[in-house]
C-alpha positions in Angstrom: -235.7 61.1 83.6 -232.3 59.4 82.8 -233.2 58.7 79.2 -234.8 62.2 78.8 -231.6 63.8 79.9 -229.5 61.6 77.7 -231.8 62.3 74.7 -231.6 66.1 75.4 -227.8 66.0 75.5 -227.5 63.9 72.3 -229.8 66.3 70.5 -227.6 69.2 71.6 -224.5 67.4 70.4 -226.2 66.5 67.1 -227.1 70.1 66.3 -223.7 71.4 67.3 -221.9 68.7 65.3 -224.0 69.3 62.1 -223.4 73.0 62.3 -219.7 72.7 62.4 -219.3 70.3 59.4 -217.5 72.0 56.5 -219.4 72.8 53.3 -217.2 70.4 51.3 -218.2 67.5 53.5 -222.0 68.1 53.2 -222.1 69.2 49.6 -223.9 66.0 48.5 -226.2 66.1 51.5 -226.0 62.4 52.3 -228.5 61.5 55.0 -228.9 58.4 57.1 -231.9 57.6 59.2 -231.9 54.9 61.9 -234.6 53.1 63.8 -233.0 52.0 67.1 -233.8 48.7 68.8 -236.2 48.3 71.7 -234.1 49.7 74.6 -233.3 52.9 72.7 -230.6 55.4 73.5 -229.0 55.2 76.9 -228.8 51.4 76.9 -225.1 51.5 77.6 -224.7 48.9 74.8 -226.0 48.2 71.3 -227.9 51.4 70.5 -225.3 53.7 72.0 -222.6 52.0 69.9 -224.6 52.5 66.7 -225.2 56.1 67.6 -221.4 56.6 68.2 -220.8 55.3 64.6 -223.2 57.9 63.2 -221.6 60.7 65.3 -218.2 59.7 63.8 -219.7 59.7 60.3 -221.1 63.1 61.0 -217.9 64.5 62.3 -215.5 62.9 59.8 -217.6 62.5 56.6 -220.2 65.3 56.9 -223.1 62.8 57.0 -226.4 64.2 58.3 -228.5 61.8 60.4 -231.5 61.4 62.7 -232.9 58.6 64.7 -236.3 57.1 65.8 -237.2 55.0 68.8 -240.2 52.7 69.0 -240.4 51.4 72.6 -244.1 50.7 71.9 -243.2 48.3 69.1 -244.6 50.5 66.3 -241.7 49.9 64.0 -243.6 50.3 60.7 -244.9 53.7 61.7 -241.4 54.9 62.5 -239.9 53.5 59.3 -242.7 55.2 57.3 -241.6 58.5 59.0 -238.0 57.9 58.0 -239.0 57.1 54.4 -241.1 60.3 54.2 -238.1 62.3 55.4 -236.1 61.1 52.4 -232.9 59.6 53.7 -230.4 58.0 51.3 -230.1 55.0 53.6 -232.4 53.8 56.4 -231.0 51.5 59.0 -233.0 49.1 61.1 -231.1 48.2 64.2 -231.7 44.8 65.8 -233.5 41.5 64.9 -236.8 42.8 66.4 -237.3 45.3 63.6 -236.6 42.8 60.7 -240.2 42.0 59.9 -241.3 45.6 59.8 -238.2 46.6 57.8 -238.8 43.9 55.2 -242.4 44.9 54.8 -241.4 48.6 54.4 -238.6 47.8 52.0 -241.0 45.8 49.7 -243.3 48.8 49.8 -240.6 51.2 48.8 -238.3 49.3 46.4 -236.3 52.4 45.4 -235.3 53.2 49.0 -232.1 51.6 50.3 -232.3 49.9 53.7 -229.7 48.3 56.0 -230.6 45.6 58.6 -228.1 45.2 61.4 -228.2 41.9 63.3 -230.3 40.0 60.8 -230.2 38.3 57.4 -232.7 39.4 54.7 -233.3 38.3 51.1 -235.3 41.4 50.2 -233.5 43.1 47.2 -233.1 46.6 48.6 -231.9 45.5 52.1 -228.2 45.1 52.9 -227.7 42.7 55.9 -225.0 43.2 58.5 -224.2 40.5 60.9 -221.5 39.9 63.5 -219.7 36.7 64.6 -220.5 37.3 68.2 -219.6 33.7 69.0 -215.9 34.4 68.2 -215.5 37.2 70.7 -217.7 35.3 73.3 -215.4 32.3 73.0 -212.5 34.4 74.2 -214.6 35.8 77.0 -215.6 32.3 78.0 -212.0 31.4 78.4 -211.5 34.5 80.7 -214.5 33.4 82.7 -213.1 29.9 83.2 -209.7 31.2 84.1 -211.3 33.6 86.7 -213.9 31.4 88.3 -213.0 29.9 91.7 -216.2 27.9 92.2 -216.1 26.3 88.7 -219.6 27.6 88.0 -220.3 30.5 85.6 -223.5 32.0 84.2 -224.9 33.5 81.0 -228.0 35.9 80.8 -229.6 36.5 77.4 -232.1 39.2 76.7 -234.3 37.0 74.3 -234.1 33.4 73.2 -233.3 34.2 69.6 -230.6 33.2 67.1 -228.4 36.3 67.4 -228.2 35.9 71.2 -227.5 32.2 70.8 -224.2 33.3 69.2 -223.1 34.9 72.4 -224.2 32.0 74.6 -222.7 29.3 72.4 -219.3 31.1 72.1 -219.2 31.7 75.8 -219.9 28.0 76.6 -217.4 26.7 74.0 -214.7 29.0 75.1 -215.1 28.2 78.8 -215.1 24.4 78.1 -212.1 24.8 75.8 -210.1 26.1 78.7 -211.8 24.0 81.4 -213.8 21.0 80.2 -215.3 20.5 83.7 -216.6 24.1 84.0 -220.4 24.3 84.8 -222.4 26.9 82.8 -225.9 28.1 83.7 -228.0 30.0 81.1 -231.3 31.9 81.4 -233.2 34.3 79.2 -234.8 37.4 80.7 -237.3 38.0 77.9 -236.4 41.7 77.7 -233.5 44.0 76.9 -234.9 46.8 79.0 -235.6 45.3 82.5 -232.9 46.0 85.0 -234.9 44.3 87.8 -235.2 41.1 85.8 -231.4 41.1 85.2 -230.7 41.7 88.8 -233.1 38.9 89.9 -231.5 36.3 87.6 -228.0 37.4 88.8 -229.0 37.0 92.4 -230.3 33.5 91.8 -227.1 32.6 90.0 -224.9 33.9 92.8 -226.8 32.1 95.5 -226.3 28.9 93.4 -222.5 29.3 93.4 -222.0 31.2 90.2 -219.0 33.6 90.5 -218.8 35.1 87.0 -221.7 36.4 84.9 -221.8 37.3 81.2 -224.8 38.9 79.7 -226.1 39.7 76.2 -229.1 41.5 77.4 -228.8 45.2 76.8 -230.1 47.3 79.7 -231.3 44.2 81.5 -227.7 43.2 81.7 -226.9 46.5 83.4 -229.1 45.2 86.3 -227.2 41.9 86.4 -223.8 43.7 86.5 -224.9 46.0 89.4 -226.2 43.0 91.3 -222.9 41.2 90.7 -221.1 44.2 92.1 -223.4 44.3 95.1 -222.8 40.6 95.9 -219.1 40.7 95.3 -218.6 38.5 92.2 -217.1 39.1 88.7 -219.0 40.0 85.6 -218.4 40.8 81.9 -220.0 43.5 79.8 -221.1 43.3 76.2 -221.1 45.4 72.9 -219.1 48.3 74.4 -216.6 48.4 77.3 -218.8 48.4 80.3 -216.1 48.6 82.9 -217.2 52.0 84.2 -220.6 50.5 85.2 -219.0 48.6 88.1 -215.2 49.1 88.3 -214.7 46.4 91.0 -216.7 43.8 89.1 -216.4 44.1 85.3 -213.3 42.1 84.2 -213.7 42.7 80.5 -216.4 43.1 77.8 -217.1 41.4 74.6 -216.9 44.2 72.1 -219.3 44.2 69.2 -218.2 47.0 67.1 -221.5 48.2 65.7 -220.1 51.7 65.5 -217.5 50.5 63.0 -220.1 48.8 60.9 -222.3 51.8 60.8 -219.3 54.1 60.0 -218.4 51.7 57.1 -221.9 52.0 55.7 -221.6 55.8 55.8 -218.2 55.8 54.3 -219.3 53.6 51.4 -222.3 55.9 50.9 -220.1 58.9 50.6 -217.5 57.2 48.4 -219.8 55.3 46.1 -223.2 57.1 46.4 -224.9 53.8 47.3 -224.4 50.5 49.3 -223.7 47.7 46.8 -223.0 44.9 49.2 -225.9 42.5 49.8 -224.5 41.3 53.1 -221.5 42.0 55.3 -220.2 40.0 58.3 -217.8 41.2 61.0 -215.7 38.9 63.2 -212.3 38.7 64.9 -210.4 38.8 61.6 -211.7 42.3 60.8 -212.0 43.7 64.3 -215.8 43.4 64.2 -215.7 41.7 67.6 -213.1 41.3 70.4 -212.3 41.8 74.0 -212.0 45.0 76.0 -209.0 45.4 78.2 -208.8 42.9 81.0 -208.9 44.6 84.4 -209.3 43.8 88.1 -207.8 40.3 87.7 -204.3 39.4 86.6 -203.9 36.6 84.2 -200.8 34.5 84.2 -198.5 34.7 81.1 -199.6 31.2 80.2 -203.3 32.2 80.3 -202.6 35.3 78.2 -200.8 33.2 75.6 -203.7 30.8 75.6 -206.2 33.5 74.7 -203.9 34.9 72.0 -203.4 31.4 70.6 -207.2 30.8 70.6 -207.8 34.1 68.8 -205.2 33.1 66.1 -206.8 29.7 65.7 -210.3 31.2 65.3 -209.1 33.6 62.7 -207.2 30.9 60.8 -210.2 28.5 61.0 -208.4 25.9 63.1 -211.0 26.6 65.8 -214.6 26.8 64.5 -217.0 28.3 67.0 -220.6 27.2 66.9 -223.3 29.8 66.2 -226.4 27.6 66.3 -228.0 26.9 69.6 -227.8 23.3 71.0 -224.6 22.3 69.3 -222.2 23.5 72.0 -223.9 22.0 75.0 
């Protein structure tokens, strides 16, 4: 029911927004179609951020857009639907759609595709990636500064390279501030299972963990709510998730998918096509970062340490590991 209501509201907003765009803005009829990742709209995270970017493109650039969801994993079927609907650009959101997107792109070489959260060599696919490890490094520092037990935890949605970025950055940032910090990691195997997230969080807390960071979509929502219930701190991901648990969420690692999606739309409007083969967004270009730090109060020295680390990451003095296994 929750997702049904969200979907209904979004459809209403979409119709209203499209009807108010000026004739000048839509004269070229640029259209973007997007296949959302597994959890779909209402994930309070990745998908919602991408949708926000499309809404901004609609309101400011006159872009027309529509979206598809494939909770049953029938990605190719939904991509075929988008191709048939003749969009200028079709976006595949998330690593899970990559195989289907590449197969579809090869079948339709004149159609322009964008893959977010993956790297593809297919000629008509533009790849967009993020340096999640950089923002997660700063969040790891905050976790180490906050923890009283000296034990913190990470929850991943799936054991895949893009989620390793979050995990590795978190570990390296925490150990950068406190080399003796203990970090526990576990993968839920799903981005849409709140009960699994809650169960992992409960095990962590019973084992002395007092700060949890997730990169697990709606699964992480369950972890945050369990952290709130059991009275420990947590961090959100992708968007500012403070409102989920206002006594628990210290900060969130912002992954500005909305800005990346808006940039794609802006380039389409200005150039009529997407020429870049790949784009990567990190701290230097505000592709990732931290939401406001709330609930806790850092000392001036701790705040300076975070700012200094950010400067050193941007300058290259600190190199944060993206590949799994090199930071532990």
